[in-house]
C-alpha positions in Angstrom: 125.9 37.5 258.2 124.8 36.1 261.5 124.4 39.4 263.1 121.3 39.5 261.1 118.1 37.9 262.0 116.8 34.8 260.8 113.9 36.5 260.3 115.2 39.7 258.1 117.0 37.0 256.2 113.8 35.1 255.3 112.2 38.3 254.1 115.1 39.3 252.3 114.8 35.8 250.3 110.8 36.1 249.8 111.8 40.1 248.2 114.4 38.8 246.1 112.2 35.7 244.7 109.6 37.7 244.2 111.5 40.2 241.9 113.3 37.2 240.2 109.6 35.7 239.1 108.5 39.3 238.4 111.3 39.3 236.0 110.7 36.3 233.9 106.7 37.0 234.0 107.1 40.5 232.6 109.7 39.2 230.0 107.0 36.3 229.1 104.3 38.8 228.6 106.7 40.9 226.6 107.8 37.9 224.3 111.3 38.9 224.7 112.6 35.3 225.9 113.9 33.7 222.7 115.3 30.3 222.6 118.1 29.2 219.9 118.8 25.8 218.7 121.7 26.4 216.2 125.3 25.8 217.8 127.0 27.7 215.3 125.0 30.9 216.2 126.3 30.3 220.0 130.1 29.6 219.1 132.4 32.4 218.1 134.7 30.4 215.7 137.1 33.2 215.2 135.9 33.9 211.4 133.0 34.4 209.6 132.0 30.8 209.0 129.1 31.1 211.2 127.7 34.1 209.3 128.1 32.5 206.3 126.3 29.6 207.0 123.3 31.6 208.3 122.9 33.3 205.1 123.0 30.1 203.1 120.2 28.6 204.9 117.9 31.8 205.0 116.8 31.0 201.1 116.1 27.0 202.0 115.6 26.6 205.5 111.6 27.2 205.5 111.2 25.0 202.4 109.7 21.6 202.0 108.8 19.0 199.8 106.1 16.2 199.6 106.7 13.4 196.6 103.5 11.7 195.9 103.5 8.5 194.2 100.5 5.6 193.6 100.3 2.7 191.1 97.3 4.1 190.2 97.9 8.1 188.6 94.8 9.5 188.7 94.7 8.8 192.4 97.9 10.2 192.9 96.7 13.5 191.3 93.5 13.7 193.1 95.3 13.2 196.4 97.9 15.6 195.5 95.1 18.1 194.7 93.4 17.1 198.1 96.2 17.9 200.3 97.3 20.8 198.4 94.2 22.7 199.5 94.0 21.6 202.8 97.6 22.5 203.9 96.4 25.8 201.8 93.6 26.2 204.9 96.3 25.3 207.6 97.9 29.0 207.5 101.0 27.7 208.4 102.6 28.4 204.7 103.8 31.4 202.9 103.1 29.5 199.6 101.9 25.9 198.7 102.4 25.3 194.8 101.9 22.7 192.7 104.5 24.3 190.3 107.8 26.4 191.6 107.5 29.3 188.9 103.8 29.9 189.9 105.8 32.4 192.4 107.3 34.2 189.7 105.5 36.9 188.4 106.6 36.1 184.6 105.3 40.1 183.4 107.1 41.6 186.0 110.2 39.7 185.4 110.3 40.2 181.6 109.3 44.1 182.1 112.1 44.4 184.2 114.9 42.7 182.0 113.5 44.4 178.9 115.5 47.5 179.9 118.4 45.3 178.8 117.4 43.4 175.7 121.0 42.8 174.3 122.8 42.0 177.8 121.6 38.5 178.5 122.5 35.3 176.7 121.6 31.8 177.5 124.7 29.5 178.3 124.3 28.0 174.6 124.1 31.6 173.6 127.2 32.4 175.5 128.9 29.3 174.0 128.1 30.5 170.7 129.5 34.2 171.3 132.6 32.6 172.4 132.9 30.6 169.0 131.7 33.8 167.2 128.5 32.0 166.0 125.6 33.8 164.9 123.9 31.0 163.2 122.8 29.9 166.4 121.6 33.0 167.4 119.3 33.2 164.0 118.5 29.5 164.5 117.3 29.9 167.9 115.3 32.9 167.0 113.3 31.6 164.2 112.6 28.5 166.8 111.2 31.1 169.3 109.5 33.0 167.0 107.3 29.7 166.1 106.0 29.8 169.3 103.6 32.9 169.4 101.7 31.7 172.5 104.5 31.7 174.5 104.1 34.4 176.8 108.4 34.9 177.1 107.9 35.4 173.4 104.8 37.7 173.6 105.8 39.5 176.6 109.5 40.6 175.4 109.5 40.3 171.7 108.7 44.6 171.5 111.7 45.6 173.8 114.0 42.4 173.3 113.3 41.5 169.5 116.3 39.2 168.7 114.3 37.1 171.2 117.7 36.3 173.2 116.3 37.5 176.2 113.0 35.1 175.8 115.5 32.4 174.8 117.5 33.2 178.3 114.5 33.3 180.5 113.4 29.9 178.7 116.9 28.3 180.0 116.2 29.7 183.7 112.1 28.8 184.3 111.9 25.3 182.4 113.9 22.7 184.1 114.1 19.5 181.7 113.9 17.0 184.6 110.3 17.7 185.1 107.7 16.7 182.8 103.5 17.4 182.9 100.9 15.4 183.1 97.2 17.2 183.4 99.2 20.1 184.1 100.8 18.6 187.2 104.5 18.5 187.4 106.2 14.8 187.9 109.5 13.2 187.8 109.5 9.6 186.2 112.0 6.6 187.4 111.8 3.0 187.2 108.0 3.4 185.6 107.0 5.3 188.2 105.6 8.7 189.0 106.4 11.0 191.6 104.4 14.2 191.7 105.3 17.0 193.8 104.0 19.6 196.2 106.5 22.7 196.9 105.8 24.3 200.3 107.4 27.4 201.9 106.7 27.6 205.6 106.4 30.7 207.6 109.0 31.6 209.5 106.6 31.3 213.2 105.7 27.9 211.8 109.5 26.3 212.0 110.2 27.9 215.1 111.8 25.3 217.8 108.3 25.6 219.6 105.8 25.8 216.8 107.7 22.9 214.0 106.5 19.8 215.9 102.8 21.5 216.2 103.3 22.4 212.2 104.6 19.1 211.1 101.7 17.2 213.1 99.1 19.2 211.3 100.6 18.2 207.8 100.6 14.7 209.0 97.0 15.0 209.8 96.3 16.1 206.6 98.2 13.3 204.6 96.2 10.7 206.8 92.8 12.1 206.5 92.8 12.5 202.6 95.0 9.1 202.0 93.3 7.3 199.1 95.1 4.0 200.3 97.7 2.5 202.3 99.9 1.9 199.2 100.1 5.4 198.4 103.9 6.6 198.6 104.7 9.9 200.2 108.3 11.0 200.3 109.2 14.3 202.4 112.0 16.3 202.3 113.0 19.6 204.5 114.5 20.9 207.4 111.4 21.1 209.5 110.4 16.9 209.0 113.8 16.5 211.0 113.3 19.2 213.7 110.1 18.3 214.3 111.3 14.5 214.6 114.3 14.9 216.7 112.4 18.1 219.0 109.4 15.8 219.5 111.7 12.7 220.4 113.8 14.8 222.7 110.5 16.4 224.4 109.4 12.8 225.4 112.5 11.6 226.3 113.5 14.5 228.8 109.6 14.5 230.1 109.5 11.2 230.9 113.0 10.7 232.2 112.3 13.7 234.2 109.1 12.4 235.1 110.7 8.8 236.7 113.3 10.7 238.1 111.7 13.5 240.1 109.4 10.4 241.3 112.4 8.6 242.4 114.0 11.7 243.9 111.1 12.4 246.2 110.5 8.9 247.2 114.3 8.3 248.3 113.6 11.6 250.1 110.3 11.0 251.7 111.9 7.3 252.5 115.4 8.5 253.9 113.2 11.5 256.4 110.0 10.4 256.6 108.4 13.7 256.5 107.1 16.1 254.1 108.7 18.8 255.5 112.1 17.7 254.5 110.7 16.8 250.7 109.2 20.1 250.5 112.6 21.9 251.5 114.5 19.7 248.7 111.8 21.0 245.9 111.8 24.4 247.0 115.8 24.7 247.0 115.5 23.3 243.6 112.8 25.6 242.2 114.8 28.5 243.7 117.9 27.8 242.2 116.6 26.9 238.9 114.4 30.4 239.2 117.9 32.5 239.7 119.7 30.8 237.0 116.8 31.3 234.5 116.2 35.2 235.2 120.2 35.8 235.1 120.0 34.2 231.3 116.9 36.3 230.3 118.7 39.4 231.8 122.1 39.3 230.6 121.5 37.1 227.2 119.2 38.1 224.1 118.6 34.5 223.2 119.1 31.6 225.3 120.2 28.5 223.6 118.7 25.0 224.5 122.1 23.2 224.8 123.2 26.2 227.9 119.9 24.8 229.4 120.8 20.9 229.0 124.3 21.8 230.2 123.4 23.9 233.2 120.6 21.2 234.2 123.7 19.9 236.5 122.8 22.7 238.9 119.9 20.4 240.3 122.4 17.7 241.4 124.6 20.3 243.0 121.7 22.3 244.7 120.2 18.7 246.0 123.5 17.9 247.7 123.5 21.0 249.5 119.7 20.3 250.4 120.6 16.8 251.5 123.5 18.1 253.6 121.5 20.5 255.5 118.7 18.2 256.2 120.9 15.2 257.6 123.3 17.7 259.6 119.7 19.1 261.4 118.4 15.8 262.3 121.1 14.3 263.7 122.6 17.5 265.3 119.4 18.8 266.4 120.5 22.3 265.6 118.3 24.8 263.7 117.7 28.0 262.1 120.9 30.8 263.1 122.8 27.8 264.9 122.5 25.2 262.3 123.5 27.9 259.3 126.5 29.0 261.2 127.5 25.3 261.6 127.0 23.9 258.0 128.0 27.1 256.6 132.0 26.3 256.3 131.1 23.0 254.4 128.7 24.6 252.2 130.5 27.7 251.1 133.7 25.4 250.4 131.8 23.4 248.2 130.3 25.6 246.6 132.8 28.4 246.3 135.4 25.5 244.7 132.3 25.0 242.4 131.4 28.4 242.0 135.0 29.7 241.0 135.1 26.4 238.7 132.3 27.6 236.9 132.7 31.2 236.6 136.1 30.5 234.5 134.0 29.8 231.9 133.6 33.6 231.5 136.8 34.1 230.3 136.4 31.4 227.5 135.1 33.5 224.3 132.5 30.8 223.7 128.6 32.3 224.5 127.4 28.9 225.3 129.8 28.3 228.0 129.4 31.8 228.9 125.4 31.3 229.4 125.9 27.9 231.3 128.5 29.8 233.7 125.7 32.7 234.0 122.8 30.0 235.0 124.9 27.9 237.2 126.7 30.6 238.6 123.4 32.7 239.7 121.7 29.1 240.6 124.4 28.6 242.9 124.4 31.4 244.8 120.7 31.6 245.5 120.5 28.0 246.4 123.1 28.7 249.2 121.1 31.5 250.1 118.2 29.6 250.2 119.4 26.9 252.4 121.0 28.7 255.0 118.1 31.2 255.5 115.1 29.3 254.7 115.6 25.6 254.6 117.8 25.5 257.8 115.3 27.4 259.6 112.5 24.9 259.5 113.6 22.0 257.8 114.0 20.0 260.5 111.4 21.3 263.4 109.1 18.8 265.3 111.7 16.1 263.7 113.2 13.7 266.6 116.9 14.0 266.9 118.9 10.6 265.7 121.9 9.8 267.7 125.2 10.8 266.0 127.1 7.8 265.6 131.0 7.9 264.3 131.6 5.7 261.3 133.6 2.6 262.1 137.1 2.6 260.9 137.1 1.2 257.3 139.2 -1.5 255.9 142.2 0.1 253.5 141.9 -3.4 251.5 138.4 -2.2 250.5 139.5 1.4 249.4 142.6 0.1 247.5 140.4 -2.3 245.4 138.4 0.4 244.5 141.3 2.5 243.6 142.7 -0.6 241.7 139.9 -1.3 240.0 139.9 2.8 238.9 143.2 2.6 238.0 143.0 -0.6 235.9 140.4 0.7 233.9 142.2 4.3 233.6 145.2 2.2 232.2 143.1 0.0 229.7 141.1 3.0 227.9 144.7 4.8 227.2 145.0 2.7 224.2 141.4 3.2 222.9 141.1 7.0 224.1 139.6 8.8 221.3 138.0 12.3 220.6 135.1 12.3 218.4 133.4 15.3 217.2 131.8 14.4 213.8 128.4 15.8 214.3 126.7 13.0 212.8 127.0 10.2 215.4 124.6 12.9 217.6 122.1 12.6 214.6 118.8 11.0 216.3 117.0 11.5 213.0 114.4 8.6 212.3 115.8 6.2 209.8 113.1 6.6 207.5 113.5 10.7 207.2 117.0 9.8 206.4 116.1 7.6 203.3 113.5 9.8 202.3 116.2 12.8 201.6 118.4 10.4 200.0 115.5 9.1 197.1 114.4 12.8 197.0 118.1 13.6 195.9 118.3 10.8 193.7 115.3 12.0 192.0 115.7 15.6 192.2 118.9 16.9 193.4 119.6 18.1 196.9 116.9 20.5 197.9 118.5 21.1 201.4 121.5 23.4 201.1 124.5 21.3 203.1 127.2 22.6 201.3 128.3 26.2 199.7 131.2 27.7 197.9 132.1 31.5 199.2 133.7 33.9 196.8 135.4 37.0 198.2 135.8 40.5 196.2 136.2 44.3 196.3 132.5 44.8 195.2 129.8 42.6 193.8 130.7 43.2 190.3 134.0 41.1 191.0 132.2 38.8 193.1 129.9 38.2 190.1 133.0 37.7 187.6 134.5 35.1 190.1 131.0 33.6 190.1 131.3 32.8 186.3 134.9 31.2 186.7 133.7 29.1 189.4 131.0 27.9 187.8 132.5 27.3 184.3 135.6 25.9 185.9 133.2 23.3 187.9 131.1 22.6 184.9 134.4 21.6 183.0 135.5 19.4 185.6 132.5 18.0 187.0 130.5 18.0 183.8 127.9 19.7 185.3 126.6 16.6 187.4 125.1 18.8 190.4 123.8 22.0 190.2 125.6 25.6 191.3 122.7 27.8 192.6 123.8 31.4 192.8 122.2 34.7 192.2 124.8 35.3 188.9 122.0 32.6 187.1 120.1 35.9 187.3 122.5 38.7 187.4 125.7 38.3 185.2 128.7 40.7 185.7 128.3 43.8 183.9 131.4 42.8 182.1 129.2 40.0 180.5 126.3 41.9 180.1 128.7 44.5 178.0 130.4 41.7 175.8 127.2 40.1 174.9 125.6 43.7 173.7 128.9 44.5 171.6 128.6 40.7 170.5 125.0 41.3 169.1 125.3 45.1 168.0 128.5 43.9 166.0 126.1 41.1 164.2 123.6 43.7 163.6 126.5 46.1 161.9 128.1 43.3 160.0 125.1 42.1 158.7 125.9 38.7 160.8 122.1 38.9 161.9 120.6 39.9 158.8 117.9 37.1 158.7 116.8 38.9 161.8 117.2 42.4 161.3 115.5 42.2 157.9 112.0 41.3 160.0 112.2 44.3 162.2 111.6 47.7 161.6 114.1 50.4 161.1 112.4 52.5 164.1 112.9 48.8 166.3 116.7 48.6 164.8 117.7 52.4 165.5 116.0 51.8 169.4 118.7 48.8 169.7 121.2 51.0 168.7 120.6 54.0 170.9 119.5 52.3 173.9 121.2 53.7 176.8 124.0 52.4 178.4 122.8 51.0 181.8 123.0 47.5 183.3 121.4 45.3 185.5 122.5 45.3 188.9 121.5 43.5 192.6 119.4 46.6 193.7 117.0 46.5 190.3 116.4 42.5 190.7 113.1 41.6 191.4 112.6 41.0 195.4 111.3 37.3 194.8 114.4 36.5 192.8 116.5 37.9 195.3 114.9 35.7 198.1 115.9 32.4 196.1 119.8 33.0 196.8 121.6 33.9 199.5 122.7 38.0 200.0 126.0 39.6 199.5 127.9 40.2 202.7 129.9 42.6 203.6 132.8 41.5 205.5 136.4 42.7 206.4 136.0 45.4 203.9 135.3 42.6 201.4 131.9 41.7 199.5 131.2 37.9 200.4 128.9 36.1 198.1 127.4 32.5 198.4 127.2 29.7 195.6 125.3 26.9 197.1 126.3 23.6 195.5 123.8 20.6 195.5 126.6 17.7 195.5 129.9 16.8 197.3 132.6 18.4 196.6 135.8 15.7 198.0 139.1 17.1 198.1 140.8 16.0 195.1 137.7 18.0 193.2 138.2 20.8 195.3 141.8 21.0 194.9 141.5 20.7 191.2 138.8 23.6 191.0 141.4 26.0 193.5 144.6 25.3 191.0 142.6 26.5 188.2 141.3 29.2 190.1 143.4 33.1 190.2 141.9 33.7 193.4 140.8 31.5 196.8 137.4 30.0 197.5 136.0 28.3 200.7 133.9 25.6 200.6 131.4 24.7 203.3 130.1 21.5 204.2 127.2 22.2 206.9 127.6 18.9 208.4 131.5 19.7 208.8 130.7 23.2 210.1 129.0 21.9 212.9 131.7 18.9 213.6 134.3 21.7 213.7 132.2 24.0 215.7 132.1 21.0 218.6 136.2 20.5 217.9 136.4 24.0 218.9 133.5 23.9 221.9 135.6 20.6 223.3 139.2 22.6 223.0 137.5 25.1 225.2 135.7 22.7 227.7 139.1 21.2 228.2 140.9 24.5 228.9 138.2 25.1 231.6 138.8 21.8 232.8 142.4 22.5 233.5 141.4 26.0 234.8 138.9 24.2 237.1 141.4 21.8 238.5 144.0 24.5 239.1 141.3 26.3 241.3 140.3 23.1 243.0 143.5 22.3 244.4 144.7 26.0 244.9 141.5 26.3 247.3 141.7 22.8 248.8 145.3 23.6 249.7 144.5 27.0 251.1 141.9 25.6 253.2 143.5 22.1 254.9 147.4 22.9 253.7 149.3 21.6 250.7 149.6 18.0 251.6 146.0 17.1 252.7 144.6 19.7 250.3 146.3 18.1 247.3 145.4 14.4 248.6 141.9 15.4 249.0 141.6 17.3 245.9 143.0 14.4 244.0 140.2 12.1 244.5 137.2 14.4 242.4 139.8 14.2 239.7 140.6 10.5 239.9 136.9 9.8 239.9 136.3 11.9 237.1 139.0 10.8 234.9 138.1 7.1 235.8 134.2 7.9 234.9 135.5 9.0 231.7 138.0 6.2 231.0 135.4 3.3 231.4 133.2 5.4 229.2 135.9 4.9 226.5 135.7 1.4 227.0 131.9 1.2 226.7 131.5 3.7 223.8 135.1 3.5 222.3 135.0 7.8 222.5 134.6 10.4 224.6 132.4 13.7 223.1 132.0 16.9 224.7 128.8 15.6 226.7 131.3 13.2 228.5 133.3 16.3 229.1 130.4 18.7 230.2 129.4 15.3 232.5 132.9 15.5 234.2 132.3 19.2 235.4 129.3 17.7 237.2 131.4 15.0 238.6 134.0 17.2 239.8 131.1 19.5 241.6 129.4 16.6 243.4 132.8 15.1 244.7 134.3 18.0 245.7 131.2 18.6 247.7 131.5 15.3 249.3 135.0 15.6 250.1 134.5 18.6 251.7 131.5 17.2 254.2 133.9 14.3 254.9 136.7 16.6 255.9 134.5 19.6 257.6 132.4 17.1 259.9 134.3 13.8 259.9 133.1 10.4 258.8 130.0 10.5 261.1 126.7 8.5 259.9 124.7 12.2 259.0 127.5 12.5 256.6 127.7 9.4 254.9 124.0 9.2 254.7 124.1 12.8 252.9 126.2 11.6 250.4 124.7 8.2 250.0 121.2 9.8 249.2 123.0 12.7 247.1 124.7 10.0 244.7 121.5 7.8 244.5 119.4 10.8 243.4 121.9 12.0 241.3 122.3 8.5 239.9 118.8 7.8 239.3 118.1 11.3 238.1 121.2 11.2 235.3 121.2 7.5 235.3 117.8 7.3 233.5 119.5 9.1 230.5 121.2 5.9 229.6 117.8 4.6 228.1 117.8 7.4 225.6 117.9 7.0 221.9 119.3 10.9 221.9 123.0 9.8 221.9 123.7 13.1 223.5 121.9 12.4 226.3 122.8 9.0 226.9 126.6 9.9 226.9 126.0 12.3 229.6 123.8 10.1 231.6 126.4 7.4 231.2 129.4 9.5 232.4 127.3 11.1 235.3 126.4 7.8 236.7 129.7 6.2 236.6 131.7 9.4 238.5 128.6 9.8 241.2 129.0 5.5 241.9 132.7 5.5 241.8 132.4 9.0 243.8 130.4 7.1 246.7 132.0 4.2 246.7 136.0 5.9 247.5 133.8 8.4 250.2 132.3 5.4 251.6 135.3 3.1 252.0 137.9 6.1 252.4 140.3 5.6 255.8 139.4 7.9 258.4 143.2 8.9 258.4 143.0 10.8 255.5 140.4 13.3 257.0 141.0 15.3 259.9 137.8 14.8 261.8 136.0 17.5 264.0 133.6 15.1 266.3 133.6 18.0 268.8 132.1 20.5 266.5 129.7 17.6 265.3 
């Protein structure tokens, strides 16, 4: 490397930088940079749970509900109509309606189902068939016939003259919990009326980069037309939660980033009293982030936001290398190729250990961790290249060389005291050690939105889809048959307390359709339905007898019905169907349900799915940490001999473990974010130890370690003030780790180091 001139290396750096910038600009213009925030999409948990969860969410994820309540009902209705018109004009929605049945094309719906006039019976009709009670069919026919203005009757009576189809539609289109007032739906509780506004947003409007602005527009409409402060607006829908969490996270990250950046720049400026080193640090950070982002864009179709959060550790590592280069230049007077040659062993040893540790993430079957490995790996390589070619050649020009001072021998007592405190904290934390994977502890949704969801759930049922049941079969018909059995069994066990939604509500299995038709035909032939048949013409009765034997199947369903429910999935030579359950299914009820079915069902709770995904991720991070420890000790022993290598390698490990232990004492549990903080702690502390080992305990090494620890503590320590649990947990552990690491290095006895004063 040193055979090449510094100028040629700098030209190479410029060319590579231009290429990296071009990659990002090109992909940005092509809109091919996609981001994802769903952790299940980035975790391969070994089964089809992630796929099922995604499919189950599709009919619900763009939907939202507003409930309007006011003591003056007329004002509430006027306000509802005003915001309905205003939100429609925002052009962020597929449909905004005052009645969910507005979306249904009744005429097309009836026309489709009328091709199967005897195949459908309402739930009450099914019960009548089970009891061979033709009297119910006659009674319901007379009741429906007395409603000639009912469009279900007028549209279906010609092709389905027994009116069983009109009865079947009526049960599905009319929700008994909703009442009507002035042609507006409302639901009443404790004497208060709540008027609904149903919203289905465009997919683009609820994407992560647009959801905050979408909700801001809706909030603006609600405030502009609000008749009085006493009006109550209850909100339900994923977009409100997503917008609130995203907005809070963006605000905190922007605030903390600005404060941290200002602090880092001020510390750098005060330490060097020159703009040149300050520009060098900014350039080094920018170059590493540029390379990491370009690598992600080139390799992955979608970039997970969580991977960027974890990969931010690259900033701390890059700054570490930058300070070591700058302080070495300041205190040795070396510059350009001479400086690069002097610091290369220490930089490559520290960077090599860190790089190998992160690249081990590529061996784990978790796309999230693979993205972190690619980002940090590419950024680290380019950071080293930038430091050795660019920063080393001009960072120390025109700077007065400071005298080189050997640090006085440190008292072993202080070093022993620090180790003792770390050891005591580690022992004390053993009894409280607990891994927490429950996704709910990371929930930073405002309490007002949580209260609104609880209120909506009590009023109209849970409109979100947090739980679902999957059923497998050899084909769609077997799945539909099993849906029927699950529905019947669950309703029996729970008294139909919560709604079970599925496509089988509009698509009974062919066996049921055949049984319904055969039963009604038998009633006609045996005279059981003579009160109805007597009112029909001979041609009509003959039409029922001679109808072609065809049946409703999924491919014949109207599109707007198909969009209401999760689609069938073909997986592992089986067909999988999904039933969305609007209530809790505790272990006892689930066990009872499974015991009464002759086939297996699977129950999924979305929060539980996220918790399971986090647990899986935690296990893989622990595997990675174990591999990183082995790699660290191996490289240290190869470089410094087995005895010195093991001793020096134990300091980063002890620091990370102690930081984790103190975190446990503070928060009483450990999460994946604390473990990910340990990766950064290991990387930084390896650099500290390597710099001391390579160049000795001299002033410029100690100052570079102090400044690196101070800037890392400032940048990540700010996170402890965050209201987002994941952020403050990460920040707390890093703050503890860099602080403990600096104390160990500062008080470390010189006898533990093989100094190289001659080179220094």
